[in-house]
TORKOLLUM-566900 format. One record per residue (C-alpha): x, y, z. Coordinates in steps of 0.05 Angstrom, whole numbers, padded with zeros to 5 digits, always signed. Layout:
// residues N
XYZ;...
END
This chain:
// residues 847
+01023+00347+00292;+00957+00384+00288;+00925+00392+00219;+00890+00455+00195;+00814+00456+00197;+00799+00504+00140;+00732+00539+00147;+00685+00557+00090;+00692+00631+00106;+00768+00626+00103;+00763+00590+00036;+00716+00642+00008;+00760+00699+00030;+00822+00667+00001;+00791+00652-00066;+00766+00724-00069;+00839+00747-00064;+00878+00697-00106;+00873+00654-00168;+00922+00596-00174;+00955+00583-00241;+01006+00527-00236;+01045+00482-00188;+01113+00453-00204;+01130+00402-00150;+01194+00362-00141;+01189+00305-00090;+01247+00262-00067;+01224+00196-00037;+01293+00168-00025;+01342+00172+00033;+01395+00204-00012;+01427+00136-00025;+01375+00109-00073;+01335+00073-00018;+01265+00089+00006;+01259+00142+00060;+01226+00121+00125;+01202+00183+00161;+01205+00246+00118;+01210+00264+00045;+01237+00328+00013;+01191+00372-00028;+01207+00434-00069;+01144+00468-00095;+01139+00528-00141;+01070+00559-00140;+01048+00613-00189;+00985+00652-00174;+00952+00718-00185;+00927+00762-00127;+00897+00828-00108;+00960+00872-00103;+00979+00887-00031;+00934+00833-00001;+00953+00778+00048;+00934+00705+00052;+00964+00639+00073;+00986+00574+00040;+00971+00506+00070;+01030+00463+00088;+01042+00411+00142;+01118+00409+00145;+01168+00376+00192;+01219+00429+00171;+01222+00489+00124;+01289+00497+00089;+01272+00555+00042;+01213+00601+00030;+01213+00658-00020;+01158+00700-00050;+01175+00736-00114;+01249+00726-00098;+01244+00754-00027;+01249+00711+00037;+01185+00695+00073;+01186+00699+00149;+01173+00629+00174;+01187+00641+00248;+01113+00641+00268;+01095+00580+00225;+01048+00529+00255;+01020+00471+00215;+00949+00486+00239;+00953+00556+00211;+00991+00547+00147;+01045+00596+00125;+01026+00669+00123;+01040+00708+00059;+01036+00784+00057;+01049+00840+00007;+01024+00800-00053;+01035+00825-00123;+00988+00819-00182;+01029+00760-00207;+01066+00717-00156;+01116+00661-00153;+01124+00625-00086;+01180+00574-00075;+01178+00529-00014;+01230+00476+00002;+01205+00432+00060;+01208+00364+00093;+01140+00330+00098;+01122+00269+00139;+01099+00201+00116;+01036+00178+00151;+01008+00111+00173;+00936+00135+00179;+00914+00134+00106;+00919+00210+00100;+00970+00250+00061;+01026+00206+00034;+01016+00139+00067;+01075+00091+00076;+01066+00016+00081;+01116-00041+00087;+01089-00107+00061;+01102-00162+00112;+01102-00213+00056;+01166-00188+00023;+01187-00126+00063;+01176-00080+00003;+01155-00008+00014;+01094+00023-00020;+01070+00095-00019;+01004+00126-00041;+00970+00193-00031;+00900+00205-00005;+00879+00279-00003;+00804+00284+00002;+00780+00325+00037;+00839+00371+00048;+00902+00332+00059;+00943+00351-00003;+00979+00399+00045;+01010+00338+00078;+01049+00322+00014;+01063+00390-00017;+01049+00464-00002;+00984+00485-00035;+00921+00526-00031;+00881+00465-00009;+00809+00480-00028;+00769+00455-00088;+00755+00522-00123;+00829+00542-00131;+00844+00498-00190;+00912+00497-00225;+00956+00455-00270;+01006+00409-00236;+01074+00385-00260;+01106+00333-00214;+01178+00309-00214;+01189+00249-00170;+01255+00217-00148;+01248+00145-00125;+01287+00079-00125;+01300+00053-00195;+01261-00011-00183;+01197+00026-00168;+01137+00043-00210;+01118+00117-00201;+01048+00140-00221;+01015+00208-00219;+00958+00244-00255;+01000+00261-00316;+01037+00213-00361;+01112+00202-00350;+01149+00244-00402;+01221+00230-00382;+01258+00184-00334;+01330+00199-00312;+01371+00145-00276;+01421+00167-00224;+01486+00134-00203;+01462+00122-00131;+01407+00074-00154;+01351+00125-00156;+01313+00156-00215;+01273+00219-00228;+01208+00214-00266;+01183+00279-00298;+01108+00278-00310;+01069+00317-00362;+01031+00379-00340;+00960+00363-00321;+00895+00397-00340;+00869+00447-00289;+00845+00408-00228;+00833+00415-00153;+00887+00397-00104;+00847+00340-00072;+00847+00298-00137;+00922+00302-00150;+00960+00238-00135;+01026+00203-00125;+01033+00128-00120;+01101+00094-00117;+01131+00026-00102;+01151-00040-00135;+01080-00052-00162;+01058-00110-00205;+01025-00079-00266;+00983-00098-00327;+00967-00054-00386;+00916-00049-00442;+00883+00005-00485;+00812+00021-00504;+00787+00075-00551;+00856+00107-00552;+00858+00110-00475;+00918+00077-00444;+00896+00033-00386;+00938+00008-00328;+00923-00035-00267;+00971-00038-00208;+00976-00077-00144;+01029-00098-00095;+01078-00150-00121;+01055-00200-00069;+00984-00195-00095;+01001-00201-00168;+00982-00274-00172;+00912-00257-00148;+00898-00198-00195;+00839-00213-00241;+00858-00159-00291;+00813-00185-00347;+00751-00176-00304;+00772-00106-00283;+00790-00085-00354;+00723-00111-00379;+00683-00068-00331;+00729-00008-00345;+00719-00012-00420;+00644-00021-00413;+00643+00041-00369;+00682+00084-00418;+00637+00064-00476;+00575+00079-00435;+00596+00145-00403;+00630+00176-00463;+00567+00163-00504;+00519+00184-00449;+00557+00249-00433;+00577+00263-00505;+00645+00284-00478;+00709+00244-00486;+00747+00223-00423;+00787+00286-00407;+00850+00264-00371;+00891+00224-00421;+00913+00157-00391;+00872+00118-00339;+00909+00080-00284;+00873+00041-00230;+00917+00026-00169;+00899-00023-00114;+00936+00002-00052;+00944-00023+00020;+00912+00006+00083;+00865+00051+00044;+00811+00083+00088;+00755+00084+00037;+00731+00042-00021;+00767+00084-00073;+00786+00155-00092;+00775+00191-00158;+00844+00222-00169;+00843+00245-00241;+00874+00191-00284;+00903+00155-00224;+00846+00123-00186;+00864+00089-00121;+00825+00030-00091;+00832-00009-00027;+00870-00071-00045;+00819-00116-00010;+00788-00112-00080;+00845-00157-00103;+00811-00219-00078;+00857-00270-00045;+00801-00319-00030;+00739-00343-00065;+00686-00288-00064;+00613-00287-00082;+00585-00254-00143;+00560-00199-00097;+00631-00178-00080;+00648-00174-00155;+00585-00133-00166;+00604-00084-00112;+00675-00077-00138;+00646-00062-00207;+00601-00009-00177;+00661+00023-00144;+00701+00022-00209;+00644+00056-00246;+00630+00105-00188;+00701+00131-00193;+00698+00133-00269;+00635+00176-00266;+00674+00225-00222;+00722+00238-00280;+00667+00281-00309;+00625+00298-00248;+00675+00319-00195;+00741+00323-00233;+00724+00357-00299;+00671+00400-00264;+00682+00408-00190;+00642+00438-00133;+00664+00506-00107;+00659+00483-00035;+00640+00420+00002;+00567+00441+00012;+00556+00405-00054;+00593+00342-00033;+00526+00306-00035;+00517+00322-00109;+00587+00298-00125;+00577+00231-00090;+00503+00222-00105;+00513+00231-00179;+00571+00182-00181;+00529+00130-00143;+00469+00140-00188;+00510+00139-00252;+00549+00077-00232;+00486+00037-00217;+00454+00062-00282;+00516+00039-00320;+00517-00028-00286;+00445-00042-00303;+00450-00018-00375;+00521-00037-00397;+00548-00094-00355;+00528-00165-00334;+00503-00137-00268;+00434-00123-00296;+00400-00128-00227;+00441-00070-00200;+00379-00030-00182;+00356-00089-00138;+00423-00085-00101;+00414-00010-00096;+00345-00019-00064;+00373-00069-00015;+00440-00038+00003;+00441+00037-00011;+00369+00051+00006;+00374+00012+00072;+00436+00052+00090;+00400+00117+00073;+00338+00101+00114;+00381+00081+00174;+00422+00146+00171;+00362+00190+00158;+00323+00166+00219;+00378+00182+00269;+00375+00245+00311;+00436+00269+00272;+00400+00269+00206;+00415+00329+00163;+00391+00358+00097;+00423+00328+00035;+00451+00397+00021;+00488+00402+00087;+00518+00463+00119;+00592+00447+00113;+00622+00502+00157;+00692+00472+00159;+00732+00411+00139;+00717+00372+00202;+00643+00379+00187;+00655+00352+00117;+00694+00291+00141;+00636+00262+00181;+00587+00274+00124;+00612+00218+00079;+00550+00182+00102;+00486+00148+00080;+00452+00215+00066;+00508+00244+00024;+00515+00181-00018;+00453+00137-00015;+00396+00185+00001;+00425+00235-00049;+00428+00181-00103;+00357+00160-00086;+00328+00229-00094;+00369+00239-00158;+00335+00177-00185;+00268+00208-00167;+00290+00274-00200;+00306+00235-00264;+00236+00205-00262;+00207+00274-00252;+00243+00312-00308;+00251+00251-00353;+00314+00212-00366;+00326+00241-00434;+00321+00313-00409;+00365+00296-00349;+00424+00272-00390;+00414+00326-00443;+00423+00376-00387;+00486+00341-00363;+00517+00345-00432;+00508+00420-00433;+00533+00426-00362;+00598+00390-00378;+00611+00431-00440;+00596+00497-00407;+00634+00486-00342;+00692+00441-00362;+00754+00449-00318;+00715+00498-00275;+00677+00500-00209;+00602+00503-00199;+00546+00507-00149;+00481+00467-00148;+00442+00522-00184;+00488+00515-00245;+00463+00444-00255;+00391+00463-00240;+00394+00517-00293;+00410+00465-00345;+00358+00416-00319;+00303+00469-00321;+00324+00490-00391;+00323+00418-00416;+00259+00396-00382;+00218+00460-00380;+00203+00447-00307;+00212+00493-00248;+00256+00457-00196;+00260+00510-00141;+00206+00474-00101;+00241+00407-00111;+00306+00433-00081;+00269+00461-00021;+00231+00397-00008;+00286+00347-00020;+00353+00381-00008;+00339+00429+00048;+00297+00384+00095;+00312+00321+00134;+00283+00253+00151;+00241+00206+00109;+00165+00203+00096;+00124+00140+00105;+00073+00121+00052;+00016+00073+00067;-00041+00049+00022;-00111+00059+00049;-00158+00009+00015;-00233+00000+00023;-00273-00054-00011;-00346-00076-00014;-00374-00144+00003;-00353-00170-00066;-00281-00149-00058;-00287-00091-00106;-00246-00029-00087;-00290+00029-00066;-00234+00076-00044;-00159+00076-00052;-00111+00129-00026;-00039+00137-00006;-00029+00166+00064;+00036+00205+00074;+00063+00218+00144;+00125+00249+00174;+00157+00248+00243;+00139+00307+00288;+00211+00332+00291;+00214+00338+00215;+00142+00348+00192;+00155+00362+00117;+00108+00326+00069;+00139+00319+00000;+00118+00307-00072;+00136+00236-00092;+00137+00209-00163;+00122+00135-00155;+00087+00074-00181;+00036+00028-00148;+00042-00045-00168;-00017-00093-00166;+00004-00166-00156;-00034-00232-00162;-00017-00305-00159;-00013-00339-00226;-00006-00412-00206;+00051-00410-00156;+00081-00347-00187;+00068-00277-00159;+00064-00230-00219;+00047-00157-00231;-00020-00148-00265;-00022-00072-00266;+00021-00010-00253;-00004+00060-00237;+00047+00117-00238;+00029+00183-00204;+00052+00241-00160;+00036+00234-00086;+00028+00300-00050;+00004+00322+00019;-00025+00277+00073;-00073+00239+00027;-00071+00226-00047;-00131+00190-00078;-00118+00139-00133;-00184+00136-00172;-00153+00091-00226;-00157+00032-00177;-00229+00045-00154;-00282-00002-00183;-00233-00058-00195;-00228-00124-00158;-00179-00117-00100;-00109-00143-00116;-00076-00195-00072;-00018-00147-00058;-00010-00072-00069;+00062-00050-00071;+00072+00025-00062;+00136+00051-00096;+00141-00007-00144;+00203+00000-00188;+00234+00040-00131;+00226+00109-00162;+00215+00147-00096;+00253+00156-00032;+00204+00138+00023;+00189+00084+00073;+00134+00039+00050;+00080+00002+00089;+00025-00046+00068;-00049-00048+00080;-00067-00105+00128;-00091-00153+00073;-00029-00142+00031;+00016-00153+00091;-00018-00218+00111;-00012-00242+00039;+00061-00222+00035;+00081-00259+00098;+00057-00324+00065;+00080-00311-00006;+00143-00269-00009;+00180-00327-00040;+00133-00328-00100;+00154-00263-00135;+00182-00275-00204;+00222-00211-00205;+00278-00192-00158;+00264-00117-00150;+00193-00120-00122;+00214-00176-00075;+00273-00134-00052;+00226-00075-00040;+00181-00119+00003;+00241-00145+00042;+00263-00073+00053;+00194-00053+00078;+00193-00112+00126;+00261-00093+00153;+00239-00020+00162;+00179-00045+00201;+00225-00086+00245;+00273-00028+00258;+00214+00017+00273;+00183-00032+00323;+00123-00048+00279;+00145-00121+00269;+00177-00165+00321;+00249-00188+00309;+00227-00261+00316;+00173-00249+00262;+00225-00219+00216;+00269-00281+00227;+00209-00325+00211;+00197-00287+00147;+00271-00292+00129;+00273-00367+00142;+00210-00377+00100;+00229-00333+00041;+00304-00326+00032;+00309-00394-00001;+00274-00366-00063;+00327-00312-00072;+00377-00321-00128;+00410-00252-00124;+00470-00258-00079;+00470-00184-00060;+00400-00193-00032;+00417-00258+00004;+00477-00227+00038;+00439-00164+00058;+00380-00204+00086;+00426-00250+00124;+00461-00191+00157;+00393-00163+00176;+00370-00230+00204;+00433-00233+00247;+00419-00162+00272;+00348-00182+00288;+00373-00240+00330;+00432-00208+00365;+00409-00136+00374;+00333-00130+00364;+00308-00194+00396;+00287-00198+00469;+00346-00223+00511;+00308-00285+00533;+00295-00304+00460;+00360-00284+00426;+00396-00350+00440;+00337-00388+00411;+00336-00343+00351;+00410-00351+00339;+00402-00427+00345;+00347-00426+00292;+00388-00382+00245;+00451-00424+00253;+00412-00489+00241;+00381-00460+00178;+00449-00434+00154;+00480-00503+00165;+00423-00536+00125;+00435-00487+00069;+00510-00500+00072;+00500-00575+00067;+00451-00568+00010;+00493-00519-00031;+00534-00541-00090;+00606-00553-00070;+00648-00491-00083;+00588-00447-00097;+00575-00376-00074;+00518-00402-00031;+00564-00451+00005;+00614-00396+00021;+00560-00349+00046;+00519-00397+00088;+00580-00428+00121;+00599-00359+00147;+00529-00345+00172;+00531-00411+00209;+00598-00393+00240;+00577-00324+00263;+00511-00347+00295;+00530-00415+00323;+00510-00414+00396;+00495-00484+00423;+00548-00533+00444;+00530-00578+00386;+00536-00521+00335;+00602-00497+00364;+00628-00569+00366;+00613-00575+00292;+00646-00508+00277;+00708-00528+00316;+00711-00594+00278;+00708-00557+00211;+00763-00509+00232;+00808-00565+00256;+00796-00607+00195;+00762-00663+00233;+00699-00650+00192;+00707-00634+00118;+00654-00595+00079;+00662-00618+00007;+00681-00560-00038;+00691-00509+00018;+00760-00482+00006;+00794-00466+00072;+00825-00404+00041;+00847-00341+00078;+00779-00309+00086;+00742-00373+00103;+00795-00394+00153;+00788-00330+00193;+00712-00324+00184;+00703-00392+00217;+00758-00386+00269;+00741-00316+00297;+00671-00334+00324;+00702-00395+00358;+00751-00348+00393;+00695-00302+00414;+00657-00361+00444;+00718-00381+00483;+00728-00445+00443;+00794-00424+00412;+00851-00378+00429;+00924-00360+00419;+00946-00428+00394;+00894-00430+00339;+00907-00358+00319;+00982-00370+00314;+00970-00434+00274;+00926-00395+00224;+00980-00342+00218;+01032-00394+00201;+00991-00415+00140;+00992-00344+00113;+01029-00288+00150;+01011-00233+00101;+00981-00165+00119;+00909-00187+00111;+00920-00246+00157;+00955-00199+00206;+00892-00157+00207;+00847-00217+00217;+00892-00240+00273;+00888-00172+00307;+00812-00177+00306;+00814-00248+00334;+00862-00229+00389;+00818-00171+00410;+00756-00215+00411;+00787-00267+00457;+00741-00280+00516;+00789-00256+00570;+00796-00192+00610;+00869-00187+00591;+00852-00189+00517;+00804-00130+00525;+00855-00091+00566;+00908-00102+00512;+00861-00082+00455;+00839-00020+00492;+00910+00002+00505;+00930-00009+00433;+00872+00029+00403;+00859+00085+00453;+00922+00097+00493;+00976+00082+00441;+00986+00112+00372;+01033+00063+00339;+00983+00019+00302;+00971+00035+00228;+00901+00054+00208;+00884-00017+00185;+00911-00052+00246;+00877-00001+00290;+00811-00014+00255;+00820-00089+00258;+00835-00088+00333;+00776-00042+00347;+00729-00087+00307;+00744-00145+00354;+00735-00108+00419;+00659-00118+00427;+00620-00182+00415;+00547-00197+00428;+00573-00258+00465;+00616-00218+00515;+00575-00164+00551;+00605-00179+00619;+00677-00172+00594;+00666-00104+00560;+00618-00070+00609;+00675-00039+00649;+00697+00001+00588;+00632+00040+00581;+00655+00097+00627;+00728+00091+00604;+00705+00106+00533;+00670+00171+00551;+00728+00191+00596;+00779+00183+00540;+00742+00209+00479;+00757+00283+00484;+00832+00270+00490;+00830+00223+00430;+00802+00279+00387;+00856+00326+00410;+00914+00279+00399;+00897+00234+00340;+00885+00245+00267;+00814+00253+00241;+00813+00183+00211;+00836+00149+00275;+00792+00191+00320;+00731+00172+00279;+00749+00098+00284;+00755+00103+00360;+00689+00140+00366;+00649+00093+00322;+00681+00025+00334;+00695+00030+00408;+00629+00061+00428;+00602+00014+00481;+00560-00037+00443;+00521-00056+00504;+00447-00055+00490;+00428-00029+00558;+00395+00035+00583;+00459+00051+00620;+00494+00060+00553;+00442+00111+00530;+00446+00147+00597;+00522+00150+00595;+00521+00178+00524;+00469+00230+00543;+00510+00251+00604;+00572+00260+00561;+00535+00299+00508;+00501+00344+00560;+00568+00363+00590;+00585+00400+00525;+00651+00427+00501;+00665+00368+00455;+00691+00367+00384;+00628+00376+00341;+00646+00317+00297;+00656+00272+00358;+00590+00294+00387;+00554+00278+00323;+00583+00208+00319;+00567+00194+00392;+00495+00216+00379;+00490+00167+00322;+00517+00109+00362;+00471+00126+00420;+00412+00126+00373;+00429+00056+00349;+00429+00030+00421;+00363+00066+00436;+00332+00036+00374;+00355-00034+00393;+00326-00025+00463;+00258-00005+00433;+00260-00064+00385;+00275-00112+00443;+00214-00086+00481;+00171-00096+00419;+00198-00166+00409;+00179-00186+00480;+00107-00168+00466;+00056-00217+00438;
END
């Protein structure tokens, strides 16, 4: 069934005509006999709203059947109803009451009201996911962010279930057929996309903090793995930090955090009922980095309670501000209020790398994007919206001053609570608090695209004294904007075997050249680091002497952040073809051993693997993989038994093993013939080591089935789907293609898992025939499948063949025109990645 694609113009017109007041929604999740329903659920919604008398509009609803529709007591004509258009309403009065009684459909795509049956115990779980505009899949509504209202939900479900929504349960009534009805309290005014319903036989744990009732929920089969104490600790630290920082108490009463299956994103900020993907309930040993990232997600969603839920954007043009602020605030909280004090180092390594990658593609867009409709919004949950936005916010904080920034936010929350705003509303408060004009800042940073490169220009005399020092700023020809950057220059010297900062100069860089007279007349430093402390959003380069020094001494930094910035600059140079992939691998092998921060180690390892498998010349890649796998095995053997390092390096070894000897060792570990002391062969490790063996043709169905017998749960089913798709046979590829492209029965997670296994850097010959099949099928996929599934097909099944023929095929498809704009954008991005890899391979082949 087609879903509506609301345009910005339609939303503006509708909000000019109506103002919603309240929703009263009764939802029956049972089959009438007290058991869970399996296809549809019954919804009766009463919507009260004001309108311009005599006007007409429409209400959004995706219904399998409409049983009753009345407006102000009169029947509504439903004969022309189509889900993609909503239900037309005419002859509106000043005050209106609309009643709709409909059947809505459960989904298996992670949109609307998602239904999941746990293979571990056959229990049914339901959860809602409405962002960007999918509340209409669960109940009739005016599904746009600026039409806020109060919500009162009444939910009928099996008596053994937990039922959670935004409000607190006020009353529960048991029925003779084994069902119950839970009546929830009326909510504060909020947007439709942050309402929520979660139901099922959840395991749950409760606590309280500062008079806020706290709940944590997960599937019953995961209850034994739930580390509630760790989650509660981060939650309480976040509340203490944000309530003090914002000078505004948490506004939505209780605070439930629900870990739900087959969730498409990391989490969702439903007011008072936050949903997370239940991969965050760790069933295997994980590194400290995974715990850090979960904490960031918890705090990101908590920050949204104020910025996004309490005060909400009028339309999705300001999506970037919503997500950027939550990212910035969560990292700030981590660094200041939790044990993850190196969070800004992780930000530099992870978020900034993501941002630079997204911003250098041909599909780059301004941070403040032109969101003409919902489909445009749905492909903009990207590295620019989140990571670049958070990066420039960090620079804005440095420009206006942290104290003024948060003082402005406090006024903003008080003035606009429970309302909707636009960017200028925040800027008004920032300008008032700081006394600075920000109109130029918005133009430079929010309305332009791409990233500048900053390079130090250093001249010295015969004695090594600096005679001239300047920062050169450049931009790509397609996006020539030069910006004002607030940044610091760090001067570093060796102190024994330690590389330490001896001076720091903070300044504004403007135009093509900015002189730095403060460094003239001094002895030249061993290393100059532009953008020390990571204040600015820009690519950084080194002067030749600094680069030569860095290549020999990157392991000697005493602090994690400057080392991370240097790693990031080296990776940028590799991606941009200024450093050979084999030279980046050499730098990695020489320097990663000094890293203690697991987030950095894992990021660098992933980059090293990309350098070997994608950016290295084809006649060197096998040698590079062999070097990396040998190093990873050495690190595995040297790591403390059971340590994070042992877990990490064993997986790097598995994913890069390429020689017969390396694969023999991996096979021996998987079979148990070789035991690595302390390495728990838990669920994640079992599949992380087995799947590369399958891709290399050294394991197959028997080993996959044996692994499933150990643990047949849903996570293992997903891992098995990936392993089956990555089998080194033509039949395996044909089966995976049919399941992901030609069939629509797989759930969103099994679809993703299967697609993830289709391509392997080890299997070009097997997948080359699917290059043209992909482009031949794509348009139909976007017509027939939901947005979430269509995006997965487009991104994950794009032909990952680093060959000019792939770029040519993509260009031919794009040139033909007539495609869904979201599909075309995603194809552009994938094509750019292949073109970049080809250029890097050419560079790597050069001396």
